[in-house]
C-alpha positions in Angstrom: 12.2 -4.8 -18.0 9.3 -4.8 -15.5 7.6 -2.0 -17.4 7.8 -3.9 -20.7 6.6 -7.0 -18.9 3.6 -5.1 -17.5 2.7 -3.8 -20.9 3.0 -7.2 -22.4 0.8 -8.8 -19.8 -1.9 -6.1 -20.1 -2.0 -6.6 -23.9 -2.2 -10.4 -23.4 -5.1 -10.0 -21.0 -7.0 -7.8 -23.5 -6.5 -10.4 -26.2 -7.6 -13.2 -23.9 -10.7 -11.3 -22.7 -11.7 -10.5 -26.4 -11.4 -14.2 -27.3 -13.2 -15.2 -24.2 -16.1 -12.9 -24.9 -16.3 -14.1 -28.5 -15.9 -17.7 -27.3 -14.3 -18.6 -30.6 -11.0 -20.0 -31.7 -9.8 -17.4 -34.2 -8.3 -19.9 -36.5 -11.1 -22.4 -36.8 -14.2 -20.6 -35.6 -14.7 -23.1 -32.7 -15.1 -22.4 -29.0 -11.9 -22.1 -27.0 -11.3 -25.2 -24.9 -11.4 -24.8 -21.1 -7.7 -25.9 -21.0 -6.7 -23.1 -23.3 -8.6 -20.6 -21.2 -7.0 -21.9 -18.1 -3.5 -21.5 -19.6 -4.2 -18.0 -20.7 -5.5 -17.1 -17.2 -2.3 -18.3 -15.7 -0.4 -15.8 -17.8 -2.3 -12.9 -16.1 0.0 -10.4 -14.3 1.6 -11.6 -11.1 3.8 -9.4 -9.0 6.0 -10.1 -6.0 5.7 -7.7 -3.1 8.0 -7.5 0.0 6.2 -6.5 3.2 8.9 -5.2 5.4 7.6 -5.2 9.0 10.5 -3.1 10.3 11.0 -2.1 13.9 11.7 1.6 14.0 14.3 2.4 16.6 13.3 5.8 18.2 15.1 8.7 16.4 17.8 6.5 15.0 17.3 7.2 11.3 20.6 6.0 10.1 20.3 2.5 11.7 16.7 2.2 10.6 17.6 3.1 7.0 20.5 0.6 7.0 18.3 -2.2 8.3 15.6 -1.3 5.7 18.3 -1.4 3.0 19.3 -4.9 4.0 15.7 -6.0 3.8 15.3 -4.3 0.4 18.4 -6.0 -1.0 17.1 -9.3 0.2 13.7 -8.7 -1.3 15.3 -7.8 -4.7 17.4 -11.0 -4.5 14.2 -13.0 -4.1 12.7 -11.4 -7.2 10.4 -8.9 -5.6 9.1 -6.1 -7.8 8.0 -3.8 -4.9 9.2 -3.3 -1.3 7.0 -1.5 1.2 8.1 -0.2 4.6 6.0 1.1 7.6 4.9 4.5 8.6 7.4 6.5 10.7 10.1 3.8 9.9 13.0 6.3 10.2 12.0 7.9 13.5 9.3 6.0 15.3 6.6 8.3 16.7 8.1 10.5 19.5 7.5 14.0 18.1 8.5 15.8 21.4 12.0 14.4 21.2 14.3 17.2 19.9 16.0 14.7 17.6 12.7 14.0 15.9 12.5 17.4 14.2 16.2 17.3 13.3 15.7 14.1 11.4 12.6 15.5 9.7 14.7 18.3 8.4 16.8 15.7 6.6 13.8 14.2 4.7 15.1 15.0 1.3 18.5 13.3 2.0 16.8 10.0 2.9 14.3 10.2 0.0 17.2 10.6 -2.4 18.9 7.6 -0.8 15.8 5.5 -1.4 15.7 6.6 -5.0 19.3 5.5 -5.4 18.5 2.2 -3.7 15.5 1.5 -6.0 17.7 2.1 -9.1 20.5 0.0 -7.7 18.3 -3.0 -6.8 15.9 -2.6 -9.8 12.9 -2.6 -7.4 10.1 -0.2 -6.8 9.9 1.1 -3.2 7.3 2.7 -1.0 9.6 3.9 1.8 6.8 3.9 4.4 6.3 7.5 5.4 9.0 10.1 5.8 8.1 13.1 8.0 9.1 16.3 6.3 9.9 19.6 8.1 8.8 22.6 6.0 9.3 26.3 6.7 7.1 29.0 5.2 9.3 31.5 3.4 7.1 34.4 4.3 5.9 33.7 7.8 8.8 31.4 9.0 6.2 29.0 10.4 7.4 25.4 10.5 5.1 22.5 9.8 5.5 18.7 9.8 4.0 16.6 7.0 3.7 12.8 7.1 4.4 11.8 3.5 4.4 8.5 1.5 6.2 8.2 -1.9 6.1 5.7 -4.7 9.5 5.3 -6.3 9.8 3.2 -9.4 12.6 0.7 -10.1 14.5 3.3 -12.0 14.6 5.7 -9.0 11.9 8.0 -10.3 9.2 9.4 -7.9 5.8 8.5 -9.4 3.6 9.9 -6.6 3.6 11.8 -3.3 0.8 11.5 -0.8 0.5 13.5 2.4 -1.5 11.8 5.1 -5.0 13.2 5.3 -6.8 11.5 8.2 -4.6 12.2 11.2 -4.9 10.0 14.3 -6.0 12.1 17.3 -2.6 12.4 19.0 -1.0 13.4 15.7 -3.1 16.5 15.2 -1.0 18.5 17.7 2.1 17.9 15.6 1.3 17.2 11.9 -0.5 19.1 9.1 -3.1 17.2 7.2 -3.5 17.4 3.4 -7.2 18.3 4.1 -9.0 18.9 0.8 -6.3 17.8 -1.6 -7.7 15.0 -3.7 -6.7 11.3 -3.5 -4.9 10.4 -6.7 -4.3 7.2 -8.5 -1.2 6.8 -10.7 0.4 4.5 -13.2 3.2 2.2 -12.0 5.0 -0.9 -13.3 2.5 -2.8 -11.2 -0.6 -1.1 -12.7 -2.8 1.7 -11.3 -2.0 2.3 -7.6 -3.2 4.6 -4.8 -1.5 5.5 -1.6 -3.0 5.9 1.9 -1.5 6.1 5.3 -2.5 4.3 8.6 -5.7 5.9 9.9 -6.9 6.6 6.4 -7.9 2.9 6.4 -10.8 3.8 8.6 -12.4 5.9 5.9 -14.1 4.1 3.0 -14.4 7.4 1.3 -10.6 7.5 0.7 -10.8 4.1 -1.0 -13.8 5.1 -3.1 -12.0 8.2 -4.4 -9.0 6.1 -5.4 -11.1 3.4 -7.0 -13.1 6.0 -8.9 -9.8 7.1 -10.4 -8.8 3.7 -11.5 -6.7 2.3 -8.7 -6.6 -1.5 -8.4 -4.0 -1.7 -5.7 -4.0 0.5 -2.6 -0.8 0.6 -0.5 -1.0 1.6 3.2 2.2 2.1 5.3 1.1 2.1 9.0 2.3 2.6 12.5 -0.6 1.0 14.4 -0.3 -0.1 18.0 -2.2 -2.9 19.7 -3.1 -0.6 22.5 -4.5 2.3 20.4 -8.0 1.5 21.7 -9.4 2.5 25.1 -9.1 0.6 28.3 -12.8 -0.2 28.1 -12.2 -1.8 24.7 -9.2 -3.8 25.9 -11.2 -5.1 28.9 -13.8 -6.5 26.5 -11.2 -7.9 24.0 -7.4 -7.6 24.2 -7.3 -8.1 20.4 -9.6 -5.2 19.6 -7.1 -3.5 17.4 -6.1 -6.7 15.6 -9.8 -7.4 15.0 -10.4 -3.9 13.7 -7.4 -4.2 11.3 -8.3 -7.7 10.1 -11.9 -6.7 9.5 -11.3 -3.4 7.8 -8.6 -4.8 5.5 -10.8 -7.7 4.4 -13.8 -5.4 3.9 -11.9 -2.8 1.9 -10.6 -5.5 -0.5 -14.0 -6.9 -1.1 -16.1 -3.7 -1.2 -13.6 -2.1 -3.7 -12.6 -5.2 -5.7 -9.0 -4.2 -5.1 -5.7 -5.5 -3.7 -4.7 -3.9 -0.4 -1.1 -3.9 0.7 -0.8 -3.1 4.4 2.6 -2.8 6.1 2.8 -2.1 9.8 5.7 -1.5 12.2 7.3 -4.5 13.9 8.3 -5.0 17.5 11.9 -4.9 18.7 13.7 -8.3 18.8 13.1 -10.1 22.1 10.3 -7.8 23.1 7.3 -9.1 21.2 4.8 -9.3 24.0 4.9 -5.8 25.5 1.6 -4.8 24.1 2.7 -1.8 22.0 2.9 -3.3 18.5 0.3 -4.8 16.3 2.3 -6.0 13.3 0.0 -8.1 11.1 1.4 -6.9 7.8 -0.4 -8.5 4.9 -1.7 -8.4 1.4 -5.5 -8.7 1.3 -7.4 -9.8 -1.8 -11.1 -10.5 -2.6 -12.0 -14.2 -2.5 -8.7 -15.4 -0.8 -8.4 -12.9 2.1 -5.0 -12.3 3.7 -1.5 -13.4 2.5 1.9 -12.9 4.1 2.8 -15.9 6.2 5.9 -14.4 7.8 4.2 -11.2 9.1 0.4 -11.5 9.1 0.1 -13.3 12.4 2.9 -11.8 14.4 4.3 -8.5 15.8 7.9 -9.5 15.2 10.2 -7.6 12.8 10.5 -9.6 9.5 9.6 -9.7 5.9 7.0 -11.6 3.8 7.4 -12.0 0.1 3.9 -12.3 -1.4 2.9 -13.1 -5.0 -0.1 -11.1 -6.0 -2.2 -12.4 -8.9 -4.2 -9.5 -10.3 -6.5 -11.9 -12.1 -8.2 -12.2 -8.7 -9.0 -8.5 -8.7 -10.4 -8.7 -12.2 -12.5 -11.8 -11.4 -13.8 -10.1 -8.2 -15.0 -7.1 -10.3 -16.7 -9.5 -12.8 -18.4 -11.1 -9.8 -19.4 -8.0 -7.7 -19.4 -5.2 -10.4 -18.5 -2.5 -7.9 -16.6 -0.4 -10.3 -19.3 -0.9 -12.9 -21.9 0.5 -10.5 -19.7 3.4 -9.5 -19.2 4.3 -13.1 -22.8 3.9 -14.2 -24.8 6.9 -15.4 -27.1 8.2 -12.7 -25.2 6.4 -9.9 -27.2 7.5 -6.8 -24.3 8.3 -4.3 -22.4 11.5 -4.6 -18.6 11.6 -4.2 -16.0 14.3 -4.6 -14.8 12.7 -7.8 -16.2 13.7 -11.2 -14.5 11.6 -13.8 -16.0 8.1 -13.9 -14.3 7.1 -17.2 -11.4 5.4 -15.5 -13.3 2.8 -13.5 
């Protein structure tokens, strides 16, 4: 049903924009009244997204999955079309623990369970990231890949993205996707791109997705409040929070897109130990951050956010970022070639 609704809404928007451009009532050849225009705008696509700021118990994948499942069922019951979990939500980040690799070897089992959950609940899911253990058939070499998936509400995998920009401590343990392109893909919520955590720091990643038509960028994250240096903390204890708030706002504006950011939460009763940043939110041009239950706290919890994609369209009309990127003779060079989808 959500796919049909998305198609209907996109068709309705096209009709509205044609009439708006013509400024004529098709029946009488008169200008459309402002009230009619306002009513048509209100029918633009709106989606509900669940930001699940889950606390990841270290190497306790079964418990983490079960708690994620409870949140996803609750999100579906509240009418959410998409549920997003944090990076490393099954394991936390303790790669030297022997159990870590054991869980990573079971990645396909948990992925299949999320596919079943999506179909059961009729909700699309981005199950944070799932770290995958792979073994080369020729050399026998083992590698770990940090992967985000988009699963639609029928349980089908629409996209797979392997984290490209690894945080410095991760590079000893994980393999980057290096030169693989960033891809945008069609979903029941429109054109979407996936990034993971430290990818946020690189505007180039966003530009590549936007150039391929993405209007929503989803970012599962495991970002700590103490990820900065002691020097930075002495200047400002909220350095990492300031960084996240600033970058998320900037990326939404400079790309005229919706950014869905979901970070890990702190364990219950331990919210002030300094390890967790939280702050999960949706960020949009014009309005900034949304997500009252999670955007100002480190606590485990869930925000249900209604996203009005009309804001993204109006932001592009105002700033014309995509139009500039797609213009003939655009003066910056990117890795992308096809500008037809902007």
